[in-house]
FIMAR-447805 format. One record per residue: x, y, z of N, C-alpha, C in turn. Coordinates in steps of 0.001 Angstrom, whole numbers, plus 524288, in hexadecimal, padded with zeros to 5 digits. Each point is the difference from the previous one (the first is absolute). Layout:
<atoms>
XYZXYZXYZ...
</atoms>
This chain:
<atoms>
CF771439F2D5B6C7FD0B800CA801B37F9F77FF727FEB57FD9D7FBC7803947FA42800577FF047FD6780237804357FAC2803467FCC47FCB08063A801847FB5F7FBA98002A7FB908032D806497FC097FFC57FDB67FD10803007FA3D803B58014C7FD657FE9F8035F7FBBD7FE867FC097FC69805547FBD28010B801417FCE37FA387FD1F7FAEE802007FCB6800F3804FA7FC627F9DF800BC7FAE6801537FC587FE6B7FA367FD4C7FB49800237FE0C7FB157FF4D803F8802A87FD4D802BA7FC3E7FC80805F380044801A7804657FDC3804B08012C802E58031C806317FFB67FD678033D7FC347F997801F7800387FDC8802A6804C37FCA17FE95802477FF1C7FC5D8050D7FC80800D4804E9801AA802E37FEC6806CE7FCF5804FC8010A802A47FF6880120806BF7FBA0802DB800C8801C17FE1A80777801247FB598009F7FD997FCCD7FF687FFE27FA79800DB807527FD3D80052801A38030B7FD5F8053A7FE417FEF48051D803A2803DA7FBC4805D48008D8044D80057803507FEB67FEFC805A57FC387FEFC800727FE047FB83805D98036C7FD997FEC1801267FBF97FEF3803617FCFC8008B804AE8021F7FF1380317804107FF0880449800C47FF868005680210806067FD0B802418018F800098029E807218003F7FB56802C97FCCA7FD687FE6A801E37F9B9803A9801BF7FD3D7FFC1803B27FF4F7FAFB804677FC4C800E6804DF803078046380028806647FE13803B78022F802CF7FF087FF2E806867F90C8013D80127800597FF9A8047E804EC7FCAA8024D7FAEC7FA9C7FE48802DE7FBFD801718053A7FFB37FF5E803D57FF457FD69804B7802518010480408800A1804367FD1C807A580106801B8800C2805877FD4F7FD11803547FC317FE8F8013A7FF3B7FB0B803AF7FFFF7FDA680164802C77FC337FC54804477FAEF8001780544800C28048B80194804947FB27803E6801CF8023F801AD803388040D7FB868012A802A580031800FD8053F7FE257FD94802A87FD877FCB5800C87FCD97FA7E8036C808357FDDD7FE6F802907FEC47FDBD805357FCD980180802EE8029C803AB80011806B77FE22803DF8031F806457FD577FF9F802BD7FD728011B8039D7FCA27FE31804577FD8A7FB00802AB802367FCA97FD767FDF37FB2B7FF8B802917FB827FFB67FF787FAF8803C48030F7FAD57FE2A7FE0A7FBF4800DC7FEE77FA687FCD87FE3A7FBF67FF84803907FD4C805967FC2D7FF97803AF802737FB688035F7FC267FB887FFD48026F7FBB47FBCA800B37FA16800B17FF6B7FDA88055D7FF307FB8B800FD802C37FA3B803E57FC6D7FD637FD7D8001C7FCB0805F4801187F9797FFA67FAE97FDB2800DD7FD487FCAD800C27FCD27FEB3803C97FDD77FA387FDB97FF9A7FDA4803D27FDDB7FA11801037FB027FCEE7FEBE7FDB77FDAC7FCAE7FB5F7FF00802A07FF497FB067FE397FC177FC8080512800A07F9E6801E17FBF6800AD7FAEE800487FE697FCA37FBC37FC2C7FCDF802877FD3E7F9ED8004C7FCD57FF278026C801827FAF67FEBF802EB7FB0B802477FF9E7FBCA800CC805377FB997FCE47FD3C7FC347FC117FB768007F7FC557FF827FE567F8CF80208800107FFC88019D805D27FC69801CB8012B7FFE5807207FE9180381802687FF497FFEB803E87FBDE7FBCD800367FBF28007C7FB327FC2E7FB467FEA77FCA47FC67803B8800647FD147FD518052B7FA23802DB8018780113806558016380439802C57FFDA7FEEE8060A7FFE47FE017FF92806DD8023A7FE00803987FF488010C805737FE5E804DD8025A7FD788021D803028010380624801F4801C5800CF8066F801E88022C80178802517FFAA805A3802697FBD28008480454800917FD38804617FC1D8019C804B3801B1804E27FEB67FAF580155804148016180629805BF801777FEB08047B802D080238803A4800667FD0C8034E801C5805568057D7FBAC7FEA7802848014C8060F804678030D7FC7E7FF8B804B7801378043E804C27FBB18062E8014980437804937FF6E7FD9D805B48006E801F47FD5E805788027A803F78016980333802A5804F980283802C98022B7FAD37FDBE8053380019802898042B7FAAD8046A800FA801C2804448008C7FBDE802BB802EB800FE80183806CB7FE8C804C180355804887FDAB8051E7FF0B801D8801247FC067FEBB8054F8023780074804087F92D7FC7E7FDCD7FAC0802E0801097FA157FDE67FE547FA9D801EB7FB277FF8E8049B7FC6D8049F800B57FBF77FE057F9F47FA8480119801AC7FD6E7FCA17F8E17FB04800A4803057FA657FCFE7FC3F7FC1C801FA8007A7FB3F7FFA97FBFA7FE317FBF2801167FD357FDAD7FC317FD517FBEF802AA7FC2B7FB807FB2D7FC417FD1C802D67FD747FA14800F17FAA88051F7FC3E7FF3B80364801C77F8DA801517FE117FB517FF7F8024E7FD7F80168801A17F9887FD7A801687FF34806007FCB37F8E4800E5801667FDF880471800927F95A7FF5B803E07FE398036E7FE817F9667FF857FFB380128807167FAA97F9B37FEDC801527FECA8040E8037B7F9FF80316800E5802C5804DF8043A7FD7B801F77FD287FE2D807927FD8F7FAFB7FEF27FFE27FE08804EE7FA61804DC801B47FD5F800C57FD567FC81801C38030B7FE318058E7FF8280881803168011380021805507FE0D800AD802807F9927FE94803ED7FF4E80319802237FA34801C7802398005E8038E7FFD47FBA08055B802F17FEA37FF16803DA7FBA9800338041B7FFF47FE4B804247FC6B80420803427FFA2802427FE737FB99802618044F7FAB27FEFA803FE800A8801B1804C87FDBF7FCAA804A97FDFB805798038E800217FCF3804177FC9B803408052C7FF887FEFD80453802718057F800C5802BC7FEF6802FC8055580255805067FCA37FE90803E17FE7D800C7804EF7FE1F800B58064D80499805F4801F67FCB78014080457802EF7FDF3802B07FEA77FB1B8047E800E07FEFD805037FBEA805578034A8013680281800AD804268062C804587FCF9804F17FEF07FD0D7FF527FAB37FF1E802A47FDBC7FC0B7FEA57FCF37F9E97FB8880021800267FBDB7FFF57FDE8800CD7FBE97FDC2801C77FB08802FC800EF7FAE97FE0E7FD867FB7B8020D7FF667FC107FF7E7FE5F7FB4880191803F27FD9B7FFC37FF257FBFE80715803187FA2E7FF2A7FA397FBAE800D6803EC7F9C1800B87FAF97FE0D800DE8028C7FD94805E27FCFA800BB80358800157FF08807447FBD77F9DA7FE698006A801798066B7FDDA7F860800337FC2F800EC807867FBD07FD24800EA7FE4580190803717FD5F7FA4E802C27FF107FF6D805777FB7B7FBB27FF4F7FCE47FFD8801D37FB837FD5E7FF947F94480361802AB7FEBB7FA79803CA7FFF58012C803E67FCF87FC14805827FCC58015C800D57FE347FC3E804AB7FA7B80126801E8800998051380379803E0801C1801AE8021680478801487FFC08043080127803207FECE7F777800DD805977FDD0802DE7FF047FB83803A7806257FE5D803E47FE597FD8F80490801B48008B8041D7FED37FF25803E38008080108802BC803A97FE908050D80463801E080217801ED7FDCB802437FE7E7F9FE7FF00805647F9FF803BA7FDC97FCB98063D7FE147FF107FFA57FD4A7FE3D805FA7FD8C7FED080151800F77F9388040B8018F801CB801DC800867F938802077FB627FC047FEA77FEAC7FBE58018D7FB537FBFD80286802A77FDA47FF02802107FC9C803E58026D7F9C27FE10805F380278806BE803247FE4D8001B806B17FE98802DF7FDCA7FD07800828045C7FC868034F802087FA4F7FE878053C7FF72801F7801C77FD388022C805997FBFA7F9C8800E27FEE47FD7F7FC8E7FC037FB94800CA7FD767FBA37FF6E8030F7FCBC801567FF7B7FB327FFB5800C07FBC17F9DC801CA8015F7FED98029C7FC177F9458014D7FAC3800FB801C17FC507FA6E7FCFB7FA967FF32802FD7FDA47FAFA7FF417FB20801C47FFF17FD477FBDE7FEFC802237F8377FF78803D67FFF9804DD800737FAC0800277FD567FC3E7FEEB7FEFC7FC007FC057FB617FDB58002C802E67F8EE800497FDFB7FEAF80571801AD7FB04801137FE007F9DA7FCFA803237FB6D801047FC3C7FA127FCDB804107FDBF8022C7FE527F96E80096803447FB89801198007B7FCA97FBE6802827FDB47FFE9802DC7FDF17FA67803877FB29803D47FF117FCD67FDDE8024B7FA06803E6802CB7FFD7804EC7FDFB801A480313800B1801E7803D68029F804008035D801EE804AF7FBBA80324802FA7FFF67FBBF805107FFF88004E8046E803007FD60804B880050803ED803687FC187FD5E803DC7FC88801A4801CA7FC3C7FC1F8073E7FF4A80315803877FECD7FF62804297FE7B800168037E7F9887FD158016C7FFC280125803207FACB7FE7A80726802F28033F802C98024A7FD9F804E48013B801DF803C97F95B7FC24804BB8008D8020F8026F7FC1A803CA803FE7FFE5802767FF197FBB48058E801187FF998018E802E17F96F7FAF4802807FEB480108801BF7FA40800A88051D7FEA98057A803C98038D802D0802977FFDA804E97FB547FE40800D57FC887FF7C803427FC347FC8D800AA7FDAF7FD767F8F38013C7FE107FEFE7FF487FA5B800227F8E9801C37FF877FD77802257FF767F9AB801B67FBA57FF4A8024E7FCD57F99E800007FE807FD6A80396803957FBDA8005780093802188058C8039D7FA28803F77FD467FBC7804B0801487FC9A800397FE3B7FB9B8046E804638000B804187FD6B80052803E4803277FFF9805EF7FEE07FBDA80103804A17FD478041E7FDC17FAFA802BF8008B8035F8065E7FA9D7FF41802277FFE6801C380621805387FCE28051F8036E8002C80119803DC7FE99802578008C802808061C7FF1B7FDAD802038005F80299804457FF8F804418017E7FA8A802E27FF8F8002E805218008E800C9804F47FCC58030D7FBB67F9F0803AD804807FDAF7FEBA7FDB77F9267FF7F803707FE467FC2D7FF327F949807527FECB7FDBF800407FC747FD2B803EA7FCCB7FCA07FE788016F7FA388026B802797FDAD7FF267FE807FA0A7FFB17FB927FD407FD947FD1E7FC63802117FBD67FDAB7FF667FEC07FA9A7FCFF803C47FDF37FEDC7FF2C7F97D7FE32805D67FE22801658036F7FBD27FBEC803797FE1D7FC2C7FCD27FBA57FC9F800618016A7FAD07FD7B7FC087FFB8802A97FE327FF57802B07FD807FEA08085B7FC4E803F88003D7FFC680234801737FC03806728042A7FE987FC57805347FD5080306802388007C7FDF4805AA7FB4A7FB06802097FFDD7FDAA800D1805C27FB30801297FEDB7FD098017B8056E7FE6B80497800BC7FF0D80318803607F9C77FD7B8040A7FF8E7F9488017A7FC0E8000B801967FE978011D805E67FAD9801DA800607FFA1802458051F7FC2C7FBD88033A7FFD77FEB2803BA7FCE47FC37803CB7FD4E7FA7C7FE9E805D87FED67FCF97FF147FA337FDAE7FFF57FBEA8046C7FBCC7FE4E7FCED7FBD57FD3080267800297F88F7FDE0801177FC8C8016B800D37FAB87FFF17FC547FA92801EA7FF807FE807FA5D7FA817FB82802E4802787FAD57FC377FDE47FB23800917FEF67FA7B7FF277FB577FF717FE9F7FF217FE697F9697FAEE800808006A7FF987FCB57FA5F7FCE07FB5F7FFFF801647FC667FB36803F37FDCE7FD07803277FF548039E806747FCE87FE01802928043A7FE937FE7A804D38012380480803947FC938004F80524807B48057E801B77FF658006B80532802957FF1B806177FD177FC2F80301802E57FF64804DB7FC50801E68026E8055A80037804127FCA780323806CB803AE7FD5C804447FD077FBCE804D3804A97FFDB8021E7FDE5800D78041780135800548049A7FC1E8011D806578025C7FE40801517FCDF802B68071F8015D800D88044A7FB6880398801938003A7FEC6803787FBF9805C2804A97FC9C80202804CD80296802728000A802FB801EC805A7801F07FF0A801FC7F9D3803D77FE6F7FBDF802D8803F87FE667FAD4803EA7FEC380168803497FD967FC688032A7FBCE7FBB3801828024F7FFD48010D805A37FD107FFD1806027FC347FC787FE7F801317FB987FF977F96A7FBF57FE757FF207FD8F806A3803857FF968038E7FEF17FE7F8041B7F9E57FD408008D7FD9C802ED7FEAD7F8AA7FD89802B27FE677FF547FB13802BF800647FC247FBB87FFA47FB4B7FF1B7FACE7FB66805657FEFC8001F8019B7FBD67FC43804027FB2C802467FC9F7FBD5800627FEAA7FA2A80241802F27FC9A7FBA78055C7FDE980412803547FC447FB367FE087F8D5803648027C7FCF67FB8B800617FAED80407803D87FDA17FCA4804167FCDD80541803427FED77FE127FE297F95A80144803B77FBA67FE5A7FE1B7F9218017A8045B7FDBD7FD3C7FFB27FAC68052A805377FDE9801157FDCB7FA237FED1802837FE207FF307FFA37F958802197FF797FD5F804D08047D804668004A802537FEF780928802808052E802147FF0D7FF90803797FE1180528801748066880162801BA8060A7FDDB7FEBB803DD7FF827FF368028C800607F9737FBD17FF707FCE7802187FE587FA097FF60804657FDAF7FFA0800C97FBEC800BE806C97FBA67F893800AA7FED4800E1803E97FFEA7FB5A804A6800577FD65802677FBF67FE247FDF97FBA47FD90803007FC1D7FC3C80455800D78005E8047E7FD1E7FB7E803327FF727F8927FC2B7FC6A7FE41802BD803177FC147FE327FD437FEBF8034F7FA797FDAA7FCFE7FD497FF6D8010C7F9C37FBE9803FD800137FD9780092801177FCCB8062F801487FEC880426803878057F7FFF18039C802B880400801627FF37805CB7FE7B7FFF18055E801947FC05800C3804927F9BA7FBA3800337FFDE7FCAC803C27FB057FC1B7FE017FB6580363801EF801CD80629803107FB668016D801C87FE3480622800137FD7F8047F8003A8036780666801CF7FAFC8021A80092801017FE62805D87FB2E801D380238800DB80269805647FFE7804D58018E80231801A4805397FD007FFC5804A17FB307FD157FC6D7FD5C7FDDF8057E7FE787FADB80127804A67FD2F7FEA2801067F9E0800BE803FD7FD077FCE480363802207FDE9805C27FD5E8000A803A77FF928036A801F1803FD803D9804847FFEB802FF7FDC07F99D804DA804E77FE947FF087FC4C7FC9580492800BB802B48059A7FCD77FCFB8044C7FEE8801A58034D7FF367FBB0805F0803937FBF9800227FF3E7FD7C80381801437F9527FC427FFB17FCE1805557FEBC7F93E7FEA77FC488003D7FBD5800567FCF27FC087FD7F7FD5D7FC367FEF47F92B8043E7FBBE7FF077FFFC7FD6A7FBCF8013B7FCBA7FCB57FD9E7FCE77FC5C8020D7FCE17FA357FCB77FB50800AA803CC7FB0F801437FC4E7FC7E7FBEA805437F9FB7FFB47FC207FED07FA23800EE7FD187FCC67FCF2802C37FF107FBB0803EE7FF027FFEE8028C7FF917FA5D801FB803467FD2E7FE97805A7800B97FFA8804117FD2E804EE803CE80136802018027D7FE4C8052F80385800807FD5080405800EB8029C80263803B5800D08074C800E080274802E47FF187FF43805378003B80621803D77FDC37FFD2803EB802F08010380249805227FEA78034D803118042F805D77FAC87FBD4803977FFC28044D806327FDC17FDFA8030E8032580340803BC7FE537FE2C805B7800BA7FCC2803C97FE147FDCE8033B800E37FB818026E7FD62801FA805CB801068044A800CA7FAEA800BA805B6800257FDD8805757FEDA7FD0F7FF017FE107FA6B801CE7FBA780061805B8801E27FE6580093806D57FCD0806717FFA480512801CF8044B803257FB86802088048A800A6803D8802E97FBC97FFCE805CD801D0801BF801F47FB4C800E4801007FA99802107FEF57FE02800077FE047F98C803DE7FCD880203802517FAC1801FC7FE3F7FA487FF34801F27FDFC7FD91800FF7FF3C7FA94800267FE8C7FBE17FF9B8002B7FB677FE03800C57F99C80154802377FB7D7FFD97FA757FF0A7FD11801597FBE07F8977FB557FE9D7FE478045D7FA977FE177F9B67FCD8801D4802B67FB807FF7E7FDAE7FD9F7FC648029C7FF2F7FBC77FEAE7FEB57FAFA8006E7F8567FE937FB907FDDB7FD787FF9E7FA8D800D5803027FEA27F894804857FDB07FF6F8023F7FF0D7FD1E7FD687FBF97FA707FED7800AB7FD117FCAB7FD0E7FD0C804027FC947FC36803757FFE07FF2B8034B8006F7FA088068E7FE94802BB802F47FDAF7FEF3804BC8003F80162805B37FB637FCFB80037802737FC7D804097FD277FC978053A804787FF36803B57FCEE7FD50801DA8035D7FCCE800CA805037FB9D7FADC7FCA57FCD87FC50804F47FD347FD37802C0800D57FE9080161804767F8E48009C8004B8011B800F68072D7FDB6804048006E7FC7C801018037C7FACA80372802CF7FE427FEFA8021D7FA7B800D18006F7FD848020A808677FF3E802F1801527FE6B8005F804A47FA468042A7FFDF7FE4280079803AD7FA36801E980306801868016E805717FD4E8058480105800A180169803887F81A7FC97804EF801257FD0C803487FE3C7FE83803F07FD9E8048280533805A48001B801F57FCD68052C8069B80453800E07FEF97FE5A804E7802A38041A80571802907FEED7FE7C805188059880251801C4800D87FF8F805F1800B780767801207FC628023C801D980179805E580149801887FFF1805B8803C6803787FDA1800FA8027B8085A7FBA680247804367FBCF7FFC67FDEF7F91F8011080217802007FC65804667FF867FAAC7FD767FF447F99A800C1801588009C8075980618801B07FF558014E7FF0E804927FFD3804C680437801A07FACC804867FEAF803CA8036E805CE803E78025E800DD804FC8023880313801CC801168009D806DF7FD95804418024D7FF147FFD2806647FDC6803737FF417FC637FFDA7FBEB7FB44800C27FEE37FB307FDC27FFEE7FC417FE4E802167FDED7F9A8802067FCAC801DE803977FC7F806BC7FEF07FC218014D8033F7FCCE800F47FF087FBE18023A7F92B80091800BF7FD2D7FC3F8018B7FA27800A8800717FC7A7FE798016C7FBD07FECA803AE7FC2F7FD30805897FFA080005800C57FC087FB73803417FB1E7FF18801067FC93805778008B7FBD3800EC7FB9A7FD84802E77FF627F9B97FF4C7FDDD7FB1480026800CA7FB9B8003F8034A7FF9F80525804187FA727FF157FC3D7FC018034A801097FA3E7FD7A7FE707FC8080343804CA7FDB28040F7FE3E7FE5F803B08036E7FD5B802A37FBFA7FCA1803877FF387F89E7FC7D7FD687FDD6804D67F926802277FFD27FFC87FEFD805737FA1F80215802448009280603800E4804C98038A8002C7FE8D805D27FF34802E7801657FA977FF44805427FF727FF8B804297FB6F803E4804348031880302800B97FEE880264803FA800117FFF5805987FCC37FE31804627FEA97FF3E805DF7FD1A803FA8038F804A67FF1B803D37FA4B8012B805098032A7FC8D8038F7FC1A8012A8047A802DA7F9F68046C7FFF280270804ED801A77FE3D803737FDBC802D780614800F47FB7E803D78045B8025B803778008B7FC91804C08022780402806847FE737FEF9803327FFD280411805F97FD657FE0780359806908054F800F4800788008380275803CE803A1805507FE297FDAB80562802D880236802E67FF2A80743801828018F802268038A7FBC5805A87FD0B802C9802A7805DE7FACA802E8803BC801ED803D1802B18007280593800597F9BA800637F93380229804117FEF97FD3380024801627F9E47FB767FD937FD028002F7FF8B7FBAD800C7806477FECF7FDF78041D8020C7FF1C805D37FF1C807E9801437FE81801327FFC5806D0806C57FF3F8006B8042C7FE677FA637FC6B7FC357FF248047A7FBDC7FB927FFF2804897FCF37FAA18007B7FEB57FE93801FD7FA6E805AE805CF7FFFD7FE0580315802F6803CC80431800F2804017FEA5800578032F7FCCF80212804457FF417FDF1804B97FD957FC3B7FA397FE507FDD4800C67FDD67FA0F802AD805557FA877FAF880452803777FF5A805587FBCD803DF8041A8017F804527FFC0803338038D8011180404804967FED07FED2800437FB167FD05804ED7FDF47FDD480276803197FB4F
</atoms>
């Protein structure tokens, strides 16, 4: 064991001791916070197109959905415009069950309709990414517990599984777009706890054809801008990719990245703008991790932290088992 007498440099020894104490205190503080507070994510609609966020607007007016009760929350919204209304698919998370399902609400001038269950399973489901192709609407929900990325068709307010795009891979927050005559799929890898770190890309000639992994996978390892966080969009001929910045806290903010190069062998992007929860009107100032395009609207989610004893009781029950 190293002691003060063993140290040639007193300042170096004291500095090391300080860092150890700081690390222990930080772990304790973080654990205590998790016992008494829960993240309360909620969904909002902004009446402006997603590209305006490149200008980093302030005091953005948001129409927020009514929160669910308890430790449940709403997150990961994606929307389809339907005759002026927005059909929003999102994760409805049940705190007591610790599981998410896919639900749907419709946003009109009168506000939000009550949520309706669209897809439920024994596993946790989230991030219902939406896209349209050949006059059909599709959804790619996150089902990483099944180790697959699957495409579902939206049929009469239900999701019908059509095809497994990528198998034997725990893809997180899969995001698909068409660019330069190819289809591209961005996601991170849940395996080895890399959900916020390692970005993988797959590509195909058509949405329903065979998908291949990018030659440089993982193309990027960066907790601050790897994980997808909404709908990619094209503005002035340039492709932009919203991503989650979890470098300081999970889902801290959105980074808008300009894709510089995207081929079967190469990938490069750079951060252009940041969307902070502080830019939004409302009480949700502690995080933001989805920014999705819906024509002249943008749907998003943000969080606040709420005091609860549920986490403490759950931890006590687990210890007593």
